[in-house]
N, C-alpha and C positions, 0 to 999 in steps of 0.2 A: 353510598350505596353498594352493596355487595353485587357482584356479576354472577348470574347462575346459569347452569346448563338448562336449556328448555325441557328436555327428557327427564332428568333426575334431579334437578332442584340443587346439585352440588355446586358450590362456588368454583369458578375457574381461576384458580391461582395464576395461572400463565397468561391470564388474558392481558394484552396490551392495548393501548388508545390506538384507534384506527388512524388518527390524525398525525400524531407525532411519532407513534410506533415504539415508544418505550415506556411510558407512563402507565401505572396501573389505573384502569378506567373506575370511576366513580358513577358513570351512567352508561345506559345501554339502550338500543332500540332494537327490535325484531322486524327487520325489513323484509320485502317481499324476496330479496336477492342475497340474502344474508344478514348477520348481525352487525351492528355499527356499535362500537365501544368508544366511549370518551372520557378523558381524565377531566378534572376541574379546570386547569389552565386552558386546554383546547375550546372547553365548552364556554369559557369566556372570552378568549381571545381569538379563536380561529372561526368558531361557528357563526359568529355575527358577521365576520367577512364573508363567508360563503353564503349567508342569507342575503346580504347586501349584492352581491355579485350574481345572485338568482333571480332578482327582481327584473321583470320584463317591462322595459320602458325607462324614461329618463326624466329628470326634473324634479322640482321640489315636492309638488302635488302627489306624484307617484310614491316618492320616497317617504313622505309622511303618512300615506295611507298604509304603506308596507310596515312601517315602523309601530303603527297604532296595532295592526293585527299581530305583529312580532310579539308586542308587550303583552297583549291579551293571552297569546299563547303561552308565554313565558309563565305568567301567573296560574294559568291552567295547569301546566306542568308542575310547577313547584308546589301548589296545593296538593295535587296528586301525589308527590314525592313525599310530602309530609304526612299525609293521611296514610301512607304505607307504614311509615316509621315510627308512628306514635301509638300508643295503646291508650284508646279513649276511654276504658274502664279505670284507668290510673288517675285521669285528670279530675 
């Protein structure tokens, strides 16, 4: 996915991943305090660690509930991304 400036829609060629600081991002999030950019490697390797560290509580039951919610949100986001990238008139 290309990264775009909010005001102009132009691609940010110089954007880098917020987490590793050097890879070109393939995903982004417009947050309340600024934009967060993420490359594919950090999205699969770093963000799950951050999510796990963010869970308040301990024990298997808490972890299992959180994993279920994370999995659901992953599929919601993945479907949204796919729907933005395909042209349904060509299907």
